[in-house]
N, C-alpha and C positions, 0 to 999 in steps of 0.2 A: 222768147225764153229767158232772155237776159232781165226783162222786167220782172219775170214770174221770181226769177231767182233774187232779185232786188227785194220783192215783198216778203218772201221768206226768210225770218230770221235765223241767225246762225245760232248753232246749238249752244255754243259756248256764251252767247250773250243772252240766253233765254233766262227770264227771271219771274217771278210768280205775276208781276203786272202785265208782262208781254203775253204771258199766257192766259191771263183773265181778259186782255183786249182782243187775243185771237178767239177765245171762247165766245166773247159777246159777238164778235163778226159773224162767227158762225151760227149764234142764235138767230141774229139779225136775218140772215140769209134763210135760214129753216123756218123763222116765223115764231120762235118760242114765245109763250106768254111770260108776263111778269112773274105769275105764280110759279111758273116752273122754272123761271130763272132763279127766284128768289129760294125756291127749294134746293135748286143744284147748288146756289151757293151756299146756303147753309150746310149741306152736305159736304161740300168742299171744306168749308171752315170746321166742320166736325172731323174730317179725315185729318186736316192738318193738326188739327188739337190732339188727335190720338197719336199722331206722329210725334209731336212735340212730348206728349206724356210718354211715349216708349222711349225716346231719346233720353228724356229726364229720368225715367226709371233705369235706364242702362247707366246713365250717367251716375246715379245715386249708387246703383249696384258698383259700379267700377270704383267709385270712392269708397265705398265700404270696403271692397276687396284690397284697395290699396292701403286703407286704413288698417285692415287686419294684416296685411302683409308687413306693414310697418310696426304694428304691435307684436306680431310674431318675430319680426326681425330682432326687435328689442328684446323680446323674450328670449331668443335664441342666444342674442348677444350676451344677455345676463347669465343664462344656462352654461354657456361655453366659457364666461368668465369665471363662473363658479365651479365648473368642472377643471378648468385649467388652472384654477386657483390664481387667475390674474384679475385682481380688483379694479384696476385702472389700465386701460391700454391705449398705447400712442395712437392717435388718429381718431378717437371718439371725442366729439364734441362735448363739451360739459352741457351747453343748452343747445338744444335742437331748434330750428327756425326754418323758414321758407315754406313751400309747397310740400305736399305729401311725397311726391315723385323727388322732390329735391333731398328730402330727409332720407328717403330711402336708398337714394344715389349716394348720399353722405355715409350710410351705415353699411352699404354693399361692400366695400373694399375691405372694411374691419372683419366682416363676417367671413370673408373669403380667407384671410390671413388666418382668423381662428380655426376655420375649419380645416385649412391646411395644417396648422400646428395641432389640431386634435388629431388628425390621420397619423402624423408624425409620433405625437405622444403614445398614440394606442399601438403603434408598432412597436416603439420602445418598451410598453409596458408588457404587450405580447412576447418580446424577446426575453425580457428579464423573468416573466413569470414562466415562461417555456423552460428556462435553463433551471429554475427553482423545482418545476414539476419535474424534470428528468433528474436532476440530481437527488430528490427527495425520493423517487421512485428508485434509484439505484440503492439508496440508503434502506430503503423498506424492501427492496428486492421484489418489487411488481414491476409490469411493463404497462404503465397507464399511456396511452396514446395522447402526444402533444396537441393533435388536432382538435380534440374535444376541450381544449382551454378556451375559456371566455373571459374578455376583459371587462371589468367593471367601468363604463364609460361615466357614471355619476361622479367619480372623484379620479381625475387625470392629473392631479397636482403634481408639482415637482417635489413635495414633501412626501406625498405617497409613493412616487416612483423612487425617491432616496429610501424610504423604508424598504422596499423591494430589492434594491440594490445590497442594502446592509444584510438583510435576510440571505441574499445571495452570496454574498462574500462569509458570512458564517457557514452557509453549506458547502462553499467551494472549500473553505478550510478544513470543515468536518471531513469533505471527500479526501482532500489531501492527507489528513492525517489517517483516516481510514486505509487508504489505499498504502501509505506506509507501513501501517501495521500488517496489511495484508502481504506486502513484498517481505517484509521482515518475517513472518510467520512461514510464507513460502520458502525463503531462504532457509530458515530454521528446519523445516520439514526436508529440504534438499540435503543438508549437511548430515541430519540424523539417518536418511535413507542411505546415504553414501558410507557411514559408518556401519550400519546395520547390514549392508548389501540388499538393501530392498529395491523396487523399482520406482523412481521418484514420479514419473509421469503418470502411472496409474493410481499412485497414493494420492497424488494432490487433485488429479482430474476426478477423482472419486467424490471429493468435497465440492467441487464445481467445475465445470468444463472450461471455464474462461480462464483459470489459473494455469493453463497450459502456457509454455513459453513461447509457442506459436501466436498467441494473441497478444495484442498492443498492451501496453502498461494501463492506458486509460479505458481499456474494455474489460478490465478484470473486475469482478463482483466485489462490492463492498459492503453488502448486506450484512446485517446482524448474525443471520444464520451463518453466512459464510465465515465471517470472523469466528462464531461460537464454533464452528465445525473444524476450522483451521487449529484453534486453539485446543480443543480437545484431542485433534489428531497429533499436537505435539506433544500433550501430556501422555497419550498413549505410547509413543514413540519414545519419550525420554524414561518412562516406565520400563519399556521394553529394552533399553539400551542399560538401564541400570541393573534388570535382572539378569540380562545377559553378561554384563560386566562382572556381576557376583558369580555367576556360575563358570565365566572364564578365569577369573581369579582363583576360584576353587579348585579348578582343574589344574592351574598354574602351579598351585601350592602342592597338590599331590604329586604332580609331574617331577618338582624340585625334590620333594620327599623320596620320592622313588628313585631319581637319579642318584641322590646321595646316598641312599641306602645301597644300591648297587653300583656305587662308583661308575655311572656312565660317563663316558668320555665326551668331552666338549664338542667334538665334531658331530656327536649325535645329538647332543642338547642344543645345538646351533640350529637345528632344523626346526625348533619349535620356539626361536627367539620372538616371534610374532605373537605368540601365546606369553609368555613369560614377562614381556616388555613391559605389559600392564598389570603387572601382580599387585601393585601398591598405587595405581593411579587413581584419581578421583573419576567420577563420571564426566565432568567438564573437561578434564584432561585428555580424554580418548577422542580423537578428531581426525585420525587416519582412515580413509576409506577401506572399507572391509575389514576393519579390525575387530568388530564384533559380528560377523556374517556367521549364519547358521552352519554352513559348511566348515568353517573353521572351528567353531565350537564341537561339532561331530568330529572332525579329524582329531582334536584334543580328547574327547571321550574314547576314541578308539584306542589311542595310544595309551591312556591310562589304564584302560581296561588289558592290553596287551602286556604293559609293564607289571599290573597286577598278578597275571598269570605267571610271568618270569619269576616275580618275586615268591610267588608260592613254591616254584620249583627250584628256587635258589635258597630256601629258607634256612637250610643248615649252615651253607656257606655265611650267609647274612649274619645270622645269630652267633656262630662262632666268632665272627668279626666283631661283633659287638662286646662278645665275651671277653676277646682279647685286649678290648679297649677299656673294659672294665677292670681286667687284672693289672694291666699298665697303670692304670690311675692307682689302685691298691698299692702296687709295687713301689712306684714312685713317692708314694705317702708311708711306705714301710709299714702298711697294713697286711696281716696274714690272713689268707682266704683260702677255703679247700678248693682250689680250681678243678680237681678231678671230680668232685661230687656236683660241681656245679654244671660241668660239661655233660656229664652223664645224665644229669636231670634234663637240660636241654634236648639231649638226643631222644630221651625218653617220650617227652611231651611233643616232640615232632612226629616221632615214629607212631604214636597213640593215634595221632589226628584228633584229638579232642581239645586242642587249642586253636583259636583264631591266629594265624600268623601276625596279623596286625597288632592284637592283643599282647602276643609273646614279644614283639618287638617293642611295643610301648611300655612294657613292664620293665624291658632292659634298659630302654631309654630312661627311664624313671631312677633304676638303680644307679646308671651312669651319673645322672644328675646328682643324686644324693652322695655318690661316692666323690664327685668333684666338690660338693658342698664340705663333705666331711674333710677331704684333703686341704682345702683352703682354711678350714678352721685348724688344722694342725700344721700349717706352714711356718707360722712364725717360730713353733717350738722346734720344728725339724730344722729351721735354718740355725738355731742356735745348737742343736745338737750337732750339725754338721761342724759349726765352729768349733764346738767342743772336742769332737773327733780329731780336727785337724790340729788343735793345741795339744793333744794328748799325743799324736804322732811326733810333733816336734819335741815334746818331753822326752819321749823314748829316744828320740835322735840325740838329743841334748846328753842324756846320760850316757850312751855310748860314746859320744864325742868326749865327754869328760874323764871316761875311763882310758880313753886313747893316750898312752904316754908319750906318743909321736905326734901329737897334734899340733905341738909348735914348731915341728921342723919345718924346713923351707921346702916342702914338697910341694909338687904341682897341685893347685886347688885349695892349699892350705888357707890361703887369705879368703877365700870364698867361704870356706867352712867356719872361719873365724866370724865373718860378717853374719853368716847363718846363725852360729851360736849367740851373738848379741840379740838378734830379733828373736831368737827362740826364747831367751831368758826373760824378754819383755813379756812374750806371749803366755809362758808358763806362769809367770805371777799374777795374770788376769784369771787364770782358771778357777780358783776358788770363788770369785766374783760371778764369773760365768755360770759356774755351776749353780750358785745360790739362786742366780736369776732363772735359770732353767728349771730349778726345782720349784720356785713360786709360781712362774707360768705353768708348769705342769699341773701343780696342784689347783690351781684357779681353772684350768681348763677341766678337770676331773669334777671339781665340785659343780660347775656349772652344767655339766652333761651327766654327771652321776655315774660314770664310768671310769675305767682305768686305761690310761694312756700307755699303748704297748707300741714298742718298736722293734718290727720283725718279729711280733710274738711274745716279746720280752718286756715285763712293766719298766717303765722308763725310769720311774722312781727307784726302784730297787737295783736297777743297774747305776744310777747315780749315787745311791746309798753305800753300794757296795765299792764304787770307784773312790768315794771319800774314805771309807774304811781302809781300802788298799792304800790309799795316799797316806793315811796316817799312819799305818805300818810301815811304809816305806821311809817316812821320816824318823820314826823310831828305830828302824835298822841303822839308818844313815847316823843317828845319835849314838846308838850302841858301838857301831863301829869306828866312830871318832874316839868314844872313850877307850875302846879296845887298843885303837892305835897309840894313843897316848900312854895307855899301861905299857905297852911292848917297849916304847921309846923309853919311857923311866927304866924299865929293866935292862935294857942295853946301856943305859947310862951307869946305873948303880944295881949290879946284879946281886949283890951282897945284901942289898936291903930287903929283895924279895925272896932270896933263897935260891934253891938250886935253879940252873938255866931251864927254861921252858923247852918242850918237845919242839923238834923243828917243824911240826905239821904246819900246813900252809893256812895261814889265814883266810877266813871266809871273806868273799867279796860281798858287796851289796846285792840285795835281792832285786831281781828284775820285775818291779810291780808297777805297771803303768795303765795308761786308758782303755778304752774299750776296743773291742774287736772291730773289723771293719763293717760287719753288720749291725754294730752297736750294742752287742751284749757285754757284759763285763762279769768277769769271774775271779774272785778272790782265792785265798788260799782253800785248800781243801776242807778245811773244817767249817768254811762259810761259804762254800760254792752254793749257788742257786740251783734248785733243780729245774733246770730248762729244757730237759729232753734233748731234743735234736740240736738244741743252741749250746749245748755244753762244749761242743768240740769244734766250734766255729761257725761261720755262717752258711746258709746255703742259699745259693743264687736260684733266681727264678726264671726259666726261659719263656720265650714268647708263647708256646703252646701252654703255658700255666704249669708245667711240671717242674718240680724243684729237683736240682742237682743234689745230689746226698754226698758227694765228694767232700770231705772237710777241706777247707782253705785255710792257709796258715794265715795267722793275723799279720796286721801291717807292722806292729812293734816286734815281732818275733826276732829272738837273738838266740843263736845256737850256743848250747853250752858245751863246756869242755868236758872230757871224761872224768877228771877229777871233780868237777864241780857236780857231776851226776853222781858220782860215788858218794861225795859229801851228804848230798840230800837222801839218796838211798839209805845212807847208814842210819838216818833218824835222828841226826843231831838237831835237824830244824825242818819246819814244813816247808814244801815246794809250792812256791807262788805260782799259781797259774795265770799264765799270761792272757790277758782280755782279748 
């Protein structure tokens, strides 16, 4: 058995020659002919040739595959370089050499790095493009899904990526600007709703649900539609605010007019301070929450209506108050009006019901305005009249003082009278210039207005003219008395020259003829007295209710005459000067 094993060749050592030798041994044992042997050998050669051919074909195909792989690798390398924008890549030999597998082995690490870089670059492109798409969708107001995004792998260069980053930054800035505009508009809507007393949340969510405060800032809509709707809402609210403010100011003006008309107390007025405080405010100045709420305006409307009704019931009281104000203006301006007729006319108008109370009061207000204007135009002249009257009073006092024979006695108050007399003489000397100025002013006033300037119903120029005539008569009387006194003195010194001694009749004293009465009228001698009706016997005062007091009032410069003086005047020796 050991010999058999020794003759059998080991499999590992089997070769074509050993197999052929084994085959020939078998043929020898079998007795195969040479032809058969040649035929079999030829067949074996053919089969070996086929095997070699197959191996060669396989090797050719394998080489072609490797070459294709190398070519594909080079193409992929070139494509990746082009896509990534890398013209030269570290690790790629400038000249390839060696076997095909060596060349593939040299390119493989570079391809791996470029593929990894491509994947990373695609992710970067996807991220930046997805952000661009998201922000663009927010601006456009659409809900395009980011999953549908595809990255163009033909250009993954850093330059292209930078372009997307620049676009993203621009969109992010636009988003930030739009978001700020949205927040500003929402804040404006909030403030306007607060002032108008409106529900902010329902107003703003009607524009877009995301504008509610419960949502995050970044979640708010920034689309063109949202911005446009918000801007339009702000315009509508501002116009509403403007109209409400105008309405409220109109109501506030009516309230103040009615309060002033009816003398409403401050406590009652203070209840509507929140209405009247904005009477002169601009739209932008009104910022207090609820200041223009509808219920506040309705409250003011109700109060105006209530006061209107109250005004109608108090029309007589209010009208007479206006009439009293008008009469007071005329009285202070020394203008005579028929107060009784005016009050009767007011009563008749109100009782008839044919006049609108507002129109009646407006007409009376116009009369008051006109009266104030007329009083203002007369003020300068009236001031001069007051100075003239005051000077006339001092003139009258000075004459009484000069006739007092005891004026220089050391009695109590004598020094005070002496000082007053000095001042009175200075003032009296100014009377002619004062009268001339007053006449010039009065004539200019009358020419400008083509009407007569009256003082308590008496033409002022007539008063001044009569005063100047009385003053002239007084000067003549003084001159006559001085001449008479000189004559009597001469007679006393040399009675023989003038004949018999004169009768012991009392010499006539100077006539008391001075300035105007307290009411401004002036009366001269009876031969020149003005026909002034009720003014001839003194002024008549005007009471608050417009009725005149018909009782005569003694003039300021009145001096009681003695019985002898009265008798002398009554005897007809000379006319009685009427004290003005």
